[in-house]
TORGU-23706 format. One line per 3 residues: their letters; for each residue x negated, y, z of C-alpha. Coordinates in steps of 0.1 Angstrom, whole numbers, plus 2048, in hexadecimal, padded with zeros to 3 digits. Layout:
N
a) X Y Z | ...
END
This chain:
420
mls) 9A7 DD9 7CE | 990 DEA 7BD | 999 DF6 79A
lef) 984 DE7 779 | 977 E04 76E | 96A E0A 78F
ira) 958 DE8 791 | 94D DEF 769 | 93F E13 776
npd) 92F E07 797 | 922 DE0 79C | 905 DE5 7AB
avr) 91D DFB 7CA | 935 DDD 7C8 | 921 DBD 7CC
rag) 90E DD2 7EB | 92A DD8 7FA | 935 DB6 7F6
elk) 913 DA2 801 | 910 DBE 823 | 937 DAF 826
gep) 92F D8E 829 | 947 D8D 80C | 936 D87 7EB
apv) 949 D97 7CB | 94A D88 7AB | 93E DA5 794
dei) 92B D95 779 | 94B D7B 774 | 95D D9F 772
ldl) 948 DB3 75B | 944 D90 73F | 969 D8A 746
dqe) 976 DB0 73E | 95D DAC 71E | 966 D8F 714
wra) 98E D9F 718 | 987 DBB 709 | 97A DB0 6E9
rqh) 99B D99 6E7 | 9AB DB9 6E6 | 998 DC4 6CE
rae) 998 DAF 6B2 | 9C0 DA7 6B9 | 9C3 DCC 6B2
eik) 9A7 DCD 691 | 9C3 DB2 684 | 9E3 DC4 68E
aeq) 9D0 DE2 67C | 9C8 DCA 65E | 9EC DBB 660
nel) 9F6 DDF 660 | 9E7 DE8 63A | 9EE DC9 62D
skq) A12 DD0 639 | A12 DEA 61E | A07 DD9 603
fak) A20 DBD 609 | A39 DDF 608 | A2B DEA 5E8
trd) A26 DC8 5D5 | A3C DB1 5E2 | A17 D9B 5DD
eal) A20 D74 5EA | 9FB D6D 5F6 | A00 D89 60D
kar) A1A D81 61D | A0B D5E 624 | 9EC D72 630
lrq) A03 D87 644 | A12 D6A 657 | 9EB D61 65D
mad) 9E1 D83 66D | A03 D81 682 | 9FA D64 68F
aak) 9D3 D68 697 | 9DE D86 6AA | 9F6 D77 6BC
sel) 9DB D58 6C6 | 9C3 D78 6CC | 9DB D8C 6DE
ala) 9E0 D6D 6FC | 9BF D61 701 | 9BD D84 70B
dal) 9D5 D88 723 | 9CD D62 732 | 9A8 D71 73B
kse) 9BB D92 745 | 9CF D7E 75F | 9AC D70 76E
ldd) 99C D8C 768 | 9B9 D9B 784 | 9B5 D7F 796
lll) 98F D89 79A | 995 DA9 7A6 | 9AF D9E 7C1
rvp) 98D D8B 7CE | 971 DA9 7CF | 972 DAF 7F4
nlf) 972 DD9 7F6 | 95A DF3 7FD | 956 E03 822
hes) 949 E24 82B | 925 E2F 833 | 92E E34 858
vpi) 93B E11 85D | 917 E03 86D | 8FF DEC 858
get) 902 DC6 869 | 906 D9E 864 | 91E D96 87D
eae) 92C DA1 8A1 | 90F DA9 8B0 | 907 DC4 899
nvv) 928 DD4 8A3 | 925 DF5 8B2 | 939 E04 8D3
ire) 93E E26 8CF | 956 E2B 8EB | 961 E20 90C
wge) 97F E2B 927 | 97A E22 946 | 96B E0A 95E
kpd) 96F DE7 960 | 980 DE1 981 | 96F DD0 99F
lgf) 98C DBD 9AC | 97B DB2 9D1 | 97F D8B 9C2
vpr) 973 D75 9AE | 995 D7F 994 | 9A8 D60 987
thf) 9AB D57 95E | 9CB D63 94F | 9D8 D40 948
dlg) 9CF D30 96B | 9E8 D52 97B | 9FD D4F 95F
esl) A03 D2A 967 | 9FF D2D 98B | A1B D46 993
gim) A33 D31 974 | A33 D4F 959 | A1D D3E 93C
dfe) A24 D1B 932 | A0C D09 917 | A15 CE6 91F
rav) A33 CE4 916 | A2A CF9 8F6 | A16 CE1 8EE
ris) A2F CC6 8F2 | A48 CD9 8D6 | A2E CEC 8C1
gsr) A0B CE0 8C5 | 9E9 CF3 8CD | 9E7 D17 8CD
faf) A0E D1D 8DA | A18 D2A 8F8 | A3D D31 90E
lvg) A3D D50 922 | A55 D4A 940 | A68 D64 952
dga) A54 D84 95A | A3B D72 944 | A57 D7A 926
rle) A63 D9B 936 | A3C DA6 936 | A3C DA2 916
rgl) A5C DB1 90D | A58 DCC 921 | A36 DDA 917
vqf) A49 DD4 8F1 | A60 DF2 8FD | A44 E0A 90A
mld) A2D E03 8EA | A4A E0A 8D2 | A59 E27 8EA
vht) A33 E3A 8EB | A2C E35 8C3 | A51 E43 8BB
reh) A51 E5C 8D3 | A34 E70 8DC | A1F E5C 8BE
gyt) A34 E69 89F | A3A E48 890 | A5A E3A 884
elw) A62 E1A 88E | A68 DFE 875 | A78 DDB 879
tpm) A6A DC4 85E | A75 D9A 84A | A58 D7F 859
lvn) A58 D78 83B | A4D D83 81E | A40 D7E 7F7
saa) A24 D73 7EC | A22 D98 7DB | A26 DA7 7FA
mvg) A04 D8D 80B | 9F0 D9C 7E6 | 9F8 DC2 7EF
tan) 9EA DBE 813 | 9CF DA6 805 | 9D4 D8B 81B
lpk) 9D7 D78 7FA | 9C5 D68 7E5 | 9A7 D6B 7FE
fad) 9B8 D5E 81F | 9D5 D45 814 | 9C6 D2E 831
qlf) 9CF D42 84F | 9F0 D4A 842 | A13 D31 846
kve) A21 D2F 827 | A47 D1E 822 | A48 D00 812
drd) A57 D07 7EE | A5C D2B 7F3 | A4D D4A 7EA
lwl) A4F D51 810 | A38 D55 825 | A34 D5D 84C
ipt) A2A D80 859 | A02 D81 869 | A06 DA6 872
aev) A23 DB8 86C | A0D DCE 856 | A15 DBD 83B
pvt) A3C DBF 838 | A36 DE7 843 | A1D DEE 82F
nfh) A2C DE1 80E | A4E DF3 81B | A41 E0D 801
ree) A39 DF5 7E9 | A3A E02 7BF | A41 E21 7CC
ild) A39 E46 7C5 | A3A E5B 7E2 | A38 E80 7E6
gdq) A17 E8B 7F4 | A2A EA6 80C | A38 E8A 81E
lpl) A1B E7E 82B | A0D E6D 83F | A20 E54 844
kyv) A2A E43 866 | A31 E21 870 | A32 E0C 88E
sya) A41 DE6 890 | A44 DCE 8A8 | A47 DAC 898
psw) A38 D85 8A1 | A1A D7D 890 | A14 D58 883
rte) 9EE D50 879 | 9E5 D2D 878 | 9BD D39 888
aga) 9A9 D2A 86A | 988 D22 876 | 98D D28 894
agk) 98C D05 89F | 981 D06 8C9 | 97C D28 8CA
dtr) 998 D35 8E8 | 9A8 D17 8EB | 9B4 D15 90A
gfi) 9CE D37 917 | 9E2 D52 904 | 9C3 D5F 8EF
rmh) 9C8 D52 8CF | 9EA D45 8C3 | 9F8 D39 8A6
qfs) A12 D4A 8AC | A10 D70 8BF | A22 D8E 8C1
kve) A10 DB5 8BA | A22 DDE 8B0 | A0F DE4 894
lvk) A04 E0B 88A | A05 E12 863 | A01 E32 852
vtt) A02 E3B 82C | 9EA E58 825 | 9D9 E76 80B
aet) 9B4 E63 801 | 9A9 E85 817 | 9BA E80 838
sld) 9B8 E5B 83B | 996 E59 850 | 9A0 E73 869
efe) 9C7 E5F 866 | 9B7 E47 870 | 9A1 E54 890
qlt) 9C3 E63 899 | 9D3 E39 890 | 9B8 E2C 8AA
rda) 9B9 E45 8C8 | 9E4 E3C 8C5 | 9DD E1E 8CA
edi) 9C0 E28 8E9 | 9D7 E3C 8F6 | 9EF E18 8FF
lqr) 9D0 E0C 910 | 9C7 E2A 929 | 9ED E29 92F
lgl) 9ED E05 93A | 9C7 E0D 94F | 9B2 DF5 93C
hyq) 992 DFD 939 | 985 DF4 915 | 96B DF9 8FB
ama) 971 E08 8D4 | 95A DFA 8B8 | 950 E01 89A
mct) 94E DDD 881 | 92F DDE 870 | 932 DCF 84A
gdm) 930 DAE 853 | 944 DAD 86D | 963 DC7 860
gfa) 978 DAF 846 | 980 DAD 823 | 997 DCE 81A
qyk) 98C DE0 839 | 97A E04 830 | 972 E0D 852
kyd) 97D DFB 86F | 980 DFF 898 | 986 DE1 8AD
lna) 991 DE3 8D5 | 98A DD0 8EE | 99A DCD 90F
wap) 983 DC1 929 | 998 D9F 93F | 980 D9C 962
gld) 990 D76 965 | 982 D6F 942 | 95F D82 944
ryl) 966 D96 924 | 977 DAA 910 | 98F DA0 8F8
evs) 99D DB1 8D6 | 9BB DC1 8DC | 9BC DDA 8BC
scs) 9AF DDA 899 | 9AE DFE 88B | 9A4 DF6 861
vfs) 9AB E1A 846 | 9A7 E07 826 | 9A5 E21 80D
dfq) 9BB E18 7EE | 9B5 DF5 7EE | 9D2 DED 7F9
arr) 9E8 E05 7E6 | 9DA DFC 7C9 | 9E5 DDA 7CD
ani) A09 DE2 7DD | A07 E02 7C4 | A0C E1C 7DD
ryr) A0A E3C 7CD | A11 E60 7D2 | A12 E80 7C2
psr) 9FD EA0 7D0 | A14 EB4 7C9 | A33 EBE 7AC
gap) A2D EAF 78B | A0A EA1 797 | 9FC E85 788
prf) A02 E67 7A2 | 9E5 E58 7BA | 9E0 E39 7CB
aht) 9E9 E3E 7F2 | 9D1 E36 80E | 9DF E1F 829
ing) 9D1 E18 84B | 9E0 E04 865 | 9D8 DF2 88E
sgl) 9EA DE2 8A9 | 9F5 DFB 8C2 | 9F1 DDD 8D5
alp) 9F7 DB8 8CA | A02 DAB 8EA | 9F3 D86 8F7
rti) 9D1 D96 8FD | 9DA DB6 90C | 9F1 DA3 921
dai) 9DA D89 928 | 9C7 DB2 931 | 9DD DB7 94A
met) 9DF D9D 95C | 9BD D96 964 | 9B5 DBF 96C
yqr) 9D4 DC5 985 | 9D2 D9E 99A | 9D1 DA1 9B9
sdg) 9BF D87 9D5 | 9DD D76 9DE | 9E6 D6C 9BB
mia) A03 D83 9B2 | A01 DA0 994 | A0B DC5 99A
lpd) A16 DD2 976 | A00 DF4 96A | A19 E18 973
alk) A23 E1C 94F | A36 DF8 94E | A4A DF7 96D
pym) A67 E0B 959 | A66 DF1 942 | A66 DD0 959
ggv) A8B DD2 962 | A7E DDD 990 | A60 DC6 988
eli) A46 DD4 999 | A31 DB7 99F | A2F D94 98E
gar) A2F D7B 9A6 | A41 D8B 9C5 | A5D D71 9D4
END
């Protein structure tokens, strides 16, 4: 979140950021409430000061008239403070609805059409035949089953069967090994259910409540990404600045309602209610966060390169970057059968926007006042679309699927899916 002090001092900048993000910020409401809240506090303080003076007089005179007046003033001060507290609660709620600012390097634009490709790796494969989609391949090979999933869970769920399940498991192990052994991340296994405070900490609440699954009659939510528990791992803590950056990686199932996605990617293993991701999270200083963001993105790209998948790295424009992001890149892998790119990772730096919500701070040096940390995250990678891109890129004309060399050690000796 943005601090109230910053909004007071920079209302036009906050309004502009909201407008360019397509996320109108309630700046005028906040400033009006702030003024009323401070007026109520000031009035309560004035009453208390007057009350203190009368108390001194009463101590000297024992005048019963003063005693009655003191009771009235105590009630008035209590009433003013109660009104101030109610205003502050409303003000705090509005502050949670203000979008983050964006870095000056972010492209200005309204839609995904104005995102900017900043680099590409590899080339679109020329398979020499008309490529099939992953869902056509998956169903014909018996490694994906959508029909049975619909029977027991509804749309946007899938079974992975046999080598399909092994492919996901192998990918997870491969990614975790690379990120922990070579990229320097510490692995976390996290809770899959978190409370509302954790969701607020990563800016999933209150803004995106309709995209989340909630446990009935409990303050628990299914995580939409491991970003939520991992970022909150250090909530309410003051870290030693010498420890930063902290780098974590976590594999976790994720759940999203896909509200607003009606009619989008309803066929195949693309936009699911339940899916898996390997998530990268960093906690850094303000001075290093942008450099660490670039490196985290490169760490995710390294996985794509080792898998031999053609991809684009794209800088997201203001209107397509999100409510909480300060700067964001998407990594989009080419899927020949679908004849389009699929987003397999979104990498974002948040400045101190999440850390203020989760109260994650650090001391730059011994005895120095604590500062809010900066947070970064990105998928390294998301599983469903990575699997789709692998299946479609490595398919053969006979309907079988070869495997990238990097995955073969993780597939229990399987080198060709579909071979009997």
